[in-house]
N, C-alpha and C positions, 0 to 999 in steps of 0.2 A: 594560395600564392604567397611566396615569400617576398616581402617588400623591403628594399634597401633605400631609405630616404636619404637624399643628398642634402645635408645641412649646409646652409649658406656660410656659417662660420665654423671652420674646422679647427681642431686644436693644433696650433702651430707646431708644438713640440713633437707631434706624431708624424710630421712630414719628413721624408727623407730626400725629397727632390729639392734642388736649390730654388729658393724663392726669388722670383723676379719682382722686385719692388718698383713702386712708381718712380723712384729716382734712378732705376737702372733698367732701361728699355732692353728687350731682347734683340738679338742680331737682326739686321735688316738686309737679308740677301737680295742683291739687285737682279738676280737672274729670273726670279719668279714674277710674272706680271700681276698687276692688281686684278682682283676678281670678286664676284659676289656683291656687286654694288660698290666696289672700291674704285672711286674716281671715274666711273662711267655711268651714263644712262643705260638702263636695262631694258628699254622698250624697243630693241632692235636698232637703235641709233648709236653712232659712235661719237657723239658729242661728249666732250670732257666735262666733268663736274667736280670741281675742286673741293676737297675735304677741308672744313674749317677747324680751328683749334677751339676747344670748349674751355670756358673759365673753370678754374680750380680743378684741372685735370689730374689724373692719377688713379691709383687703385687703393681703396680703403675697405679692406676685408681680409681677415687673417687667412693666409694660405693662398689667396687668389692671385692669379697671374694673367698676363695679357700679351697679345701679339698683334700689332697692326699689320695690314697687308703691306708687303715690301714696297718701299718707295713712296708711300702715301703719308707718312708722318711718324710720330713717336708715341709710345705708351701714354705719356703725359698730355698728349693732344686730345685724348678721350678720357672719360671718367667712368668708374664703376664704384658704387657705394653699397655695401651690405648693410641692410637695415632690418635687424631681426632675422626673419626667415625670407625676406624679400630682397631683391637686388634692383637698384636703380642705375640705368646706363644712359649716358649721353656720349655719342660718338662724334668725333671729328673724322679721323680715318676709320675705315672698317676694321673691326676687331674680332679675334677669337679670344674668349675669356674662359678660364677653367681653374679648378682647384685640383691639383694632382692626386688628392685623396679620393677623387670621384672617378671611378672606372667602370667599364662594362666588359664582361667576358662571356663567351659562349652565347647562349640565347638570352636576350635581354631587351628591355625597352627603356629609353631615356625620354623624358617628356618635361614640358614646362608650359606655363601660361604667360603670354606676352600681352601687355597692354600699352598701346600708344595713347596717352592721355589726350593729346592733340595731334591728330593725324597730319603728317607732313609739317610739323612745327618748325623744323630746321632745314627744310628743303622745299622745292617747288614741284616735285614729282615723287612718286612712291619709292621707298627703299625697303628691303626685306630684313627679317630677323628670324632666328630659329635656333635649333639645337644641332650639335655635331657629335659624331662618334669616331672611333678609330684613331684618336689623337696620339701621335708619337713625334718625338724630336721637335716639339713645339717651340723650343728655344734656339733652333738652328735652321740651316737652309735645306734640311731633309725633312721638313714638316710633312706630315700626312694628317688628313682629316676629311670626313664626309659630312656635309651639312644639308639639312632641309630647312628652307626659310620661306615665309609667307609675306606677301605684300597686302596692304590694306585695300588694294584695288580688286582683289579676288583671284590673284595668281600666286604661283609658288615656283621655286627653283631648287633643284637638287644638284649638288656640285661636289667634286673631289679635288682637294689639293694633294698632290702626291709624288714628287714636288712640282710636276706639271699641273695644268688645270683641265679637268674633264667635266663637261656638262652632261648630266644624265637625262635631262629633258629639254635640251636645246637652250634657248634663252629664257625659258620659263613657260608655264602653261596654266590655263584657268582651271578652277575646280569649284563646283557648286557649294562645297562645304565651307569654303573660306569666307569669313565675314568681310563685308565691304563697308568702309567708312561712309557715313552719310555725306561727308564733305570735308574739306580742309578745316582743321581745327577741331573736328569731332573725335570722340573717343572710339577706338576699335580694339578688339582683343582677339587673340588666336591661341588655342591650345595645340601645340605642335609636338609630335612624337616621332622618333626613329626606332624601328624594331628590327632586331636580328633574330631570325628563326630558321634553323636548318640552313639551306643553301640560298636564302634570299634576304634582302633588306627592304623594308617598307617604310614609307613616310605616311603618317596620318595627320590630318588637320581637322580639329574640332570633332574628333571621333570617327572620321571617315578616311579610309585608305585612299590616298590620291596618287600613289605611285609605288610599284614594286619592281625590284631590280635583282637579277641573279648575282650571286657573289662573284661569279666569273667576270662580271662587268665592273665590279667594285674593287676587287683585290687583284694585284698584278703589277707588272712593270709600269712605272709612272703613275700608279694609283695607290691605294692603301696597301700596307704590308700585311695588315690583318684588320678584321672588324673589331677585334679586341683592342682596348686602349683607353686613354683618357676621354671622358665625355665633358661637354660644356656647352656654352652658348655662342652663337654667331650673330653679330649685329653689323649691318652695312653702315656706310659712312653717312654722317649728318642725320642721325636718328636719335630721338628721345623715347625711351621705352622702359617700362617696368616689368620685372620678371618675378614670378612666384611659383611655388610648388615644383621646383626643379628636383627630379627624383629618378632613380633607376629601379626598375622592377624586374624580377626574374620569373 
């Protein structure tokens, strides 16, 4: 197996894509509704849940960029800090974070391990986090991405931005492989992977496939333009999480 490790700190001079700095948030198109834990409860309820602003917000990591869900806040309302090979994230608004040097093409798997040091430390109900594939136009209103994200309550969600929003497993589903936090304030971790192989896309959590979807359900009008593209991490609003071992394998 050929392994392409995604390093957290990319050499900035090698990047050809414009850098979105913490002082210059990306465009905030109003047409796309919040999704993936962005400003809503995800337990089948429509109660609104406001994203807060985190202290010392912004992006501190060479090459890294971010996009809040439209209408929920700015890049500087959340924070991402690269610390060696690890990444520390504190969200106000829900975020997509990526380094444009990190891409997946053809058959590949992107994976990372996420740890909530204190479950629900910045909210009173679970919010998800995970990885995304198929990223394109991430700095404008034609954004596409597909993510799989886990909750510390034992459920997961698979969702497409494209530029509409498509839920591939409804409002989420349980899976036995997902680790459940012992309680609020307790640590919980999840290793989450998205794999493209042939004509299907699969999400695995802690080594077990929890969902497989035909490419025909993933690529098309209002969905992804391709499963090829930038890969990165997805963190819902009001979440404190650490990320390690972000990598792409072929």
